[in-house]
VOPAGU-2260 file (C-alpha; in pm, 1 decimal, decimal comma):
REM VOPAGU-2260
SITE   aa  ch    i         X         Y         Z
SITE  UNK   A    0     841,4    -804,0    2425,5
SITE  UNK   A    1     715,0    -923,1    2099,4
SITE  UNK   A    2     448,7    -711,3    2075,5
SITE  UNK   A    3     718,7    -419,7    2147,1
SITE  UNK   A    4     946,3    -544,2    1855,4
SITE  UNK   A    5     668,2    -544,0    1610,3
SITE  UNK   A    6     546,3    -206,3    1687,4
SITE  UNK   A    7     917,7     -76,4    1661,6
SITE  UNK   A    8     945,4    -252,9    1329,4
SITE  UNK   A    9     620,9    -125,3    1167,7
SITE  UNK   A   10     700,3     233,6    1303,6
SITE  UNK   A   11    1103,5     211,9    1185,8
SITE  UNK   A   12     935,3      80,6     830,2
SITE  UNK   A   13     690,8     382,1     804,5
SITE  UNK   A   14     835,3     688,1     950,0
SITE  UNK   A   15    1205,0     608,9     792,1
SITE  UNK   A   16    1140,7     533,3     442,8
SITE  UNK   A   17    1454,6     490,9     216,9
SITE  UNK   A   18    1377,9     852,2      94,1
SITE  UNK   A   19    1128,8     803,1    -166,3
SITE  UNK   A   20    1100,6    1105,0    -447,1
SITE  UNK   A   21     816,0    1354,4    -353,8
SITE  UNK   A   22     640,7    1540,8    -618,5
SITE  UNK   A   23     882,8    1851,1    -533,5
SITE  UNK   A   24    1190,2    1645,8    -624,1
SITE  UNK   A   25    1181,8    1535,9    -946,2
SITE  UNK   A   26    1080,0    1796,7   -1228,7
SITE  UNK   A   27    1287,8    1664,2   -1523,9
SITE  UNK   A   28    1302,4    1303,6   -1417,1
SITE  UNK   A   29     955,5    1206,6   -1545,9
SITE  UNK   A   30    1021,5    1264,4   -1893,8
SITE  UNK   A   31    1123,3     897,5   -1953,6
SITE  UNK   A   32     791,4     715,5   -1790,0
SITE  UNK   A   33     679,7     445,9   -2047,0
SITE  UNK   A   34     330,8     309,0   -2072,1
SITE  UNK   A   35     387,6      78,8   -1810,3
SITE  UNK   A   36     500,6     339,7   -1562,3
SITE  UNK   A   37     171,4     513,3   -1627,4
SITE  UNK   A   38     -49,6     209,2   -1615,6
SITE  UNK   A   39     113,6     104,0   -1292,7
SITE  UNK   A   40      14,5     444,4   -1159,7
SITE  UNK   A   41    -344,9     435,9   -1291,6
SITE  UNK   A   42    -390,8      72,2   -1120,4
SITE  UNK   A   43    -183,6     146,8    -797,9
SITE  UNK   A   44    -333,5     476,6    -699,4
SITE  UNK   A   45    -708,8     301,7    -601,6
SITE  UNK   A   46    -525,7     -16,4    -507,3
SITE  UNK   A   47    -343,6     166,7    -225,7
SITE  UNK   A   48    -647,2     381,5    -153,6
SITE  UNK   A   49    -872,7     102,0     -79,1
SITE  UNK   A   50    -552,1     -17,7     164,0
SITE  UNK   A   51    -583,9     333,2     337,7
SITE  UNK   A   52    -947,3     295,4     375,4
SITE  UNK   A   53    -927,1     -65,6     527,3
SITE  UNK   A   54    -663,3     104,9     756,1
SITE  UNK   A   55    -927,3     368,8     857,7
SITE  UNK   A   56   -1137,0      62,9     936,9
SITE  UNK   A   57    -872,1     -63,1    1164,5
SITE  UNK   A   58    -829,9     254,2    1372,9
SITE  UNK   A   59   -1194,6     235,5    1439,9
SITE  UNK   A   60   -1286,4    -142,4    1489,7
SITE  UNK   A   61    -961,8    -293,5    1631,5
SITE  UNK   A   62    -854,0    -276,9    1973,5
SITE  UNK   A   63    -534,0    -420,5    1921,7
SITE  UNK   A   64    -260,3    -161,4    1950,6
SITE  UNK   A   65     -25,3    -351,8    1686,9
SITE  UNK   A   66    -290,1    -372,0    1447,6
SITE  UNK   A   67    -371,4      27,3    1462,1
SITE  UNK   A   68      -2,8      95,8    1437,5
SITE  UNK   A   69      41,0    -112,0    1115,0
SITE  UNK   A   70    -264,0      57,5     998,8
SITE  UNK   A   71    -130,6     395,7    1078,6
SITE  UNK   A   72     242,8     293,0     880,3
SITE  UNK   A   73      15,7     188,1     586,7
SITE  UNK   A   74    -184,3     481,9     551,9
SITE  UNK   A   75     131,0     712,6     580,7
SITE  UNK   A   76     326,1     529,5     346,3
SITE  UNK   A   77      60,9     436,7      80,9
SITE  UNK   A   78     -88,7     807,1      89,2
SITE  UNK   A   79     290,5     928,3      22,3
SITE  UNK   A   80     287,5     709,4    -287,7
SITE  UNK   A   81     -41,0     785,8    -416,6
SITE  UNK   A   82      71,9    1154,6    -382,8
SITE  UNK   A   83     384,0    1091,8    -629,1
SITE  UNK   A   84     196,8     859,6    -894,3
SITE  UNK   A   85     -85,7    1147,2    -890,4
SITE  UNK   A   86     208,6    1383,4    -971,7
SITE  UNK   A   87     359,8    1144,6   -1250,0
SITE  UNK   A   88       5,2    1120,5   -1384,5
SITE  UNK   A   89     -47,7    1480,1   -1373,7
SITE  UNK   A   90     298,6    1602,6   -1499,2
SITE  UNK   A   91     275,9    1373,9   -1806,6
SITE  UNK   A   92    -107,5    1502,2   -1889,8
SITE  UNK   A   93    -195,9    1100,2   -1856,5
SITE  UNK   A   94    -557,7    1034,4   -1742,1
SITE  UNK   A   95    -610,9     926,3   -1383,7
SITE  UNK   A   96    -792,9     602,3   -1499,4
SITE  UNK   A   97    -740,0     365,6   -1755,1
SITE  UNK   A   98   -1058,0     437,6   -1885,4
SITE  UNK   A   99   -1185,3      90,6   -1841,0
SITE  UNK   A  100   -1237,1    -141,9   -1536,4
SITE  UNK   A  101    -957,5    -368,2   -1454,4
SITE  UNK   A  102    -922,0    -654,3   -1168,2
SITE  UNK   A  103    -651,4    -580,2    -965,4
SITE  UNK   A  104    -467,7    -835,8    -736,3
SITE  UNK   A  105    -586,2    -809,8    -374,6
SITE  UNK   A  106    -859,4    -596,5    -397,8
SITE  UNK   A  107   -1160,2    -689,8    -187,9
SITE  UNK   A  108   -1523,8    -625,2    -343,0
SITE  UNK   A  109   -1732,1    -347,0    -228,5
SITE  UNK   A  110   -1925,6    -601,3     -33,6
SITE  UNK   A  111   -1624,6    -750,1     154,0
SITE  UNK   A  112   -1540,6    -402,9     222,0
SITE  UNK   A  113   -1876,3    -350,7     370,4
SITE  UNK   A  114   -1849,3    -690,6     594,3
SITE  UNK   A  115   -1504,5    -569,4     707,7
SITE  UNK   A  116   -1642,9    -208,2     829,7
SITE  UNK   A  117   -1867,9    -426,3    1022,4
SITE  UNK   A  118   -1661,7    -609,5    1224,3
SITE  UNK   A  119   -1537,8    -549,0    1582,3
SITE  UNK   A  120   -1222,2    -683,5    1782,2
SITE  UNK   A  121   -1086,7   -1002,6    1730,4
SITE  UNK   A  122   -1307,4   -1101,9    1426,0
SITE  UNK   A  123   -1236,0    -748,6    1293,3
SITE  UNK   A  124    -820,9    -811,1    1331,9
SITE  UNK   A  125    -822,0   -1118,2    1157,0
SITE  UNK   A  126   -1047,0   -1035,0     870,0
SITE  UNK   A  127    -834,9    -717,6     831,6
SITE  UNK   A  128    -510,8    -927,8     849,9
SITE  UNK   A  129    -598,5   -1198,2     627,0
SITE  UNK   A  130    -763,5    -898,7     354,9
SITE  UNK   A  131    -453,7    -705,1     386,7
SITE  UNK   A  132    -187,8   -1000,3     367,2
SITE  UNK   A  133    -371,4   -1080,1      49,4
SITE  UNK   A  134    -366,0    -711,7     -54,0
SITE  UNK   A  135      -9,3    -653,3      11,2
SITE  UNK   A  136      55,5    -952,0    -221,8
SITE  UNK   A  137    -143,3    -828,3    -490,6
SITE  UNK   A  138      63,4    -491,2    -466,3
SITE  UNK   A  139     375,9    -700,9    -538,8
SITE  UNK   A  140     263,2    -877,4    -817,1
SITE  UNK   A  141     140,6    -528,7    -960,9
SITE  UNK   A  142     472,2    -389,6    -890,8
SITE  UNK   A  143     633,5    -613,6   -1141,6
SITE  UNK   A  144     507,1    -404,0   -1403,4
SITE  UNK   A  145     788,7    -165,7   -1305,6
SITE  UNK   A  146    1051,6    -442,1   -1429,8
SITE  UNK   A  147    1105,5    -273,8   -1765,2
SITE  UNK   A  148    1131,6      70,9   -1644,9
SITE  UNK   A  149    1429,4     331,7   -1777,4
SITE  UNK   A  150    1261,7     613,3   -1476,9
SITE  UNK   A  151    1487,8     591,0   -1181,0
SITE  UNK   A  152    1205,4     764,2    -994,8
SITE  UNK   A  153     978,0     457,5   -1095,9
SITE  UNK   A  154    1271,0     224,0   -1010,0
SITE  UNK   A  155    1282,7     362,9    -650,9
SITE  UNK   A  156     951,2     362,3    -569,9
SITE  UNK   A  157     913,7     -27,9    -687,3
SITE  UNK   A  158    1210,9     -95,6    -463,3
SITE  UNK   A  159    1006,0      79,0    -148,6
SITE  UNK   A  160     687,3     -73,6    -236,2
SITE  UNK   A  161     838,4    -434,8    -224,9
SITE  UNK   A  162    1055,2    -344,5      98,6
SITE  UNK   A  163     792,8    -212,2     296,8
SITE  UNK   A  164     542,7    -453,0     199,1
SITE  UNK   A  165     721,8    -758,5     231,3
SITE  UNK   A  166     812,6    -633,0     571,1
SITE  UNK   A  167     451,6    -573,0     657,7
SITE  UNK   A  168     330,9    -911,8     515,0
SITE  UNK   A  169     551,9   -1080,7     774,5
SITE  UNK   A  170     450,6    -876,5    1074,4
SITE  UNK   A  171      85,2    -934,6     955,8
SITE  UNK   A  172     152,2   -1309,2     910,9
SITE  UNK   A  173     295,5   -1332,7    1293,3
SITE  UNK   A  174       8,9   -1121,4    1438,5
SITE  UNK   A  175    -242,1   -1348,1    1263,4
SITE  UNK   A  176     -85,0   -1646,1    1410,1
SITE  UNK   A  177     -87,3   -1508,7    1747,7
SITE  UNK   A  178    -487,0   -1437,1    1686,0
SITE  UNK   A  179    -550,8   -1790,6    1576,5
């Protein structure tokens, strides 16, 4: 029963977002993006991409249906958000990156990614959940860059990231506790 509830919650969160803005819905709304909004997008795009890459490993290396559903939800939500943030950068003629390396909270190293990709079954599940919890917590810290935004779309995205990632962290902690 608990499994069905977690899967239902993950599906509800990922497939019924609170209507985030899309690239086609916001032409004039990007005029007041500030430097923090742009820096947030430049940092969050690779952060989200790593979560998607980790989720791809989960699809291949986990045998747990709940973890696979979670990974699918993460890939779907963060893929949409990447598209949205790339549009911000394009529409404001901003570079895709900040031009220098910046450590981001929750990111795992290339070595850790390689190690994660080699794990299977329960070992993978524990490592994936632990890393993804930390990854999501890092994203929640990064979203604070949008606290001072005047842009309605950026505010909406911040609220959506907070809502979804907090719910996913809660689900992942429960899954991790069950696997202990």
